[in-house]
N, C-alpha and C positions, 0 to 999 in steps of 0.2 A: 580308731576304726576306719576313718576315711583314708588314712595312709595305707592300711592293710588292704582295703578294697581297691585302691589305686594300684598297688603292687600286683594284686590278682588280675586286674584288668590289663595291665602291661604284660603279664605272663600269657594271658589268652591271646593278646595281640601278637606276641612272638610265635605262639603255637600256630595261629592262623597263617603267619608268614611261612612257617615250616611246611604247613599243609599245601600252600599254594606255590611253593618254590619250583616244582617241576614245570608248572605252567608259566610262571613269572620269568623263568630263566631265558625265555625267548625275547625278553625286553632289552637284552644286550647290556650296555654299560650301566643303565639305570638299575638293573637288578643287582649289580655288584655294589653300587652305591648304597642301596637299601640293605644289602647283606652286611656290609661293614658298619652301618648305623646300628643294626640289630646286634652285631658283635660287640660294639662299644657299650651298648646298653647292658647286654649280658655280662660283660667284663666288669662294669661298674657294680652291678648287682652282686656278683661273686666276691668282688673286693670288699664290699660293704658287709657281706655276711661273714667273710673271714675276719674282718676287723672287729666285728661285734662278738665273735666267738671267743670264749675264754682261753681255749687251748687249741692252737692251730693244728697241732699234730692229731688231736682227737677229731677235729673237724675234717681233716683229710682222710680219716678212716671211713667216713660215710660213703656208701656207694653212690648216692645221689649226687655228691660233690664231683666224683670222677665222671659221672654221666654228663653233668653240666660242663665240665672241662672239655670233654670230648666234643660236645655240641659246639662249644666255643671254637675248638680247633677246626671243625667243619665250616664254620663261618669265616674264620681267618684265612683258610686255604680252600676256598670253594672250587677252584679248578681241579685240584688234586683229590680232594675228599668229597666231592659232590655225590659220588655213587654211594657213599655211606651216610648221606644226609637223611635217609629214611629213619635212622635211629634217633634223630632229633625229636620225633613225635613221642618217644617215651617220656618226654617231659610232661605231656598231657596226663599220663598215668600217675607220675610222681606228684603232680600238682593236686589232682583230685583225691589222692590218698594221703596227703600230708596233713599233719596236725595243724599247721598254720592255716590251711584252707578251712578246716572245719571249726577251728577256734574263731575264725572270722565270720563265717556264715552261720555258725551254730546258733547264735542268739536269735536269728530270724527263722532258721529251718532246723530247730532242735527236734528232729524226728529220726529215730533209728531206722525206720523203713526207708525214708528218703536217702539217708546216708548209705544204707546197704544197696539200694538200687543205683545210686550214682556211682558208687565204687564198682559195682558189677558192670555197669554200662561203660565206665571208663576203661575197664579191661578189654571189653569187646571192641569198642571203637579204636582204642590204641592198637589192638592186634590187627584189625582190618587195615589200618593205614600203614603200619609198619610193614606188614606182608605186602601190601600194594606197592610200597616204595621199593621193597626188595625185588619183587617181580619186575617192576619197571626198570630198575637199575641193572638187573642181571639178564633179562630175556628180551629187552627192547630190540626190535628188528627181526625177531623170530616170527614164525607164522601166527598171525592173530594179534600180536602185541606191537601195535604201531604208535601207541601213545599212552598217557597216564590213565585216561578213561578206560582203555582196554584192559590195563592191569587191574584197575579197580573192579571192573565188570567180572573179570576172571576170578578175582579173590572172593567177591560176594557170591558168585554162582557156585564156587567150590565150597565156600564156608557153609552155605545153606544146603549143600549136597544136591542142589538142583541139577548141576552137570549138563548144561545144554550141549556142550561139546563143540560149539562154534569157535571157542578160543581155548586152546590147549597148549601146554608147555612141552617142549621136545625132550626126548631121551628119558633115561631112568631117573635122572635128577629131578626132572619136571614131575614125573609120576610120584616120586617120594615126597616132594614138596606138596603136591596136591593132597596126598594122604595125610600129611601132618596138618595141613590147613583144616581138613574135614574133622579130624579127631579133636584138635584144640578148639575148633569153632563150636562143635557140639557141646563140649564141656563149658565153654563160656556162655552159650545160650541157656544151658541148664542152670547155671549159677544165676543168671539174670532172672530167669523164670522163677527160681526159688526165692530170690529177694523180693519179687513182686507179690508172690502168692502166699508166702509164709505169714503166719499170724503176727499182727502188730504187737510190738513190745516197746517199752520205754527204758531209757538208760537210767538206772538207779542202783549203784553199787551196794551190795549187801555188806554191812560193816563187820560181819562175822566171817563169811567164807569168800567174799570178794566177787561173787557172781555179778556181772555187770548189767544184764538186762532181765526184765521181768514183765509179766502181763500188766496192763494198765491198772487192773483192779485187784492185783495180788496183795494179800494181807501177810502171808508168810513166804519166806524164800523157799523155792521148791528144791533147792540143793541141801540146805541145812535146817530148814524150819524156823529160822530166826524171824522175829516179828519185824515187819517192814512198815515204813511210814512214807509212802509215795505221795508227793504233792499232787493234788487234784484241783484244777482251777474251777471245775464245775461244782 
């Protein structure tokens, strides 16, 4: 368990570096030293996962593996692939939605509402920073976008449909991107609100129909009527 928690802590440290990369890039050579240290750490992690997997070909079929390989490429070639570095933050979504993460923290936070809220929040936060990185990499130097904070401000203002209008993207491409941010943002906000407001349920698979979640005081499965025996510490 300590090893698993250490791996998760290292993952969050890597994600924090990805988040701060647009600002840390001004550090000069020190940034590239840190970049290659992170690359070495991620390469070791990928190598260990590949070695531990029973079938390397099956392992390579997983989309998350190719995402990590792409992230590694952006770290190994930061000068050429830095503009695509915003995709590194997809690792936050994959981490918070992975079975490894919930098997590790589940013993302490074994609550379906907590899990649903965290998963919904991870999607929203990941979307905000991926779009911010895209806006920063694509529209830096245009009217209103002079730094990373401006890109973040534009993303949040558009996502919430506030639309102050003091920072806008030029041309038809900018308008289409703004429309996409608003539509996806509303969907993610609704998903988060639903996860927070919906009635609390516990995870207890029905041994007849396989329904995974039920009300805490349920006696029968609402899908098939099978008698349940949900543990109650009270």
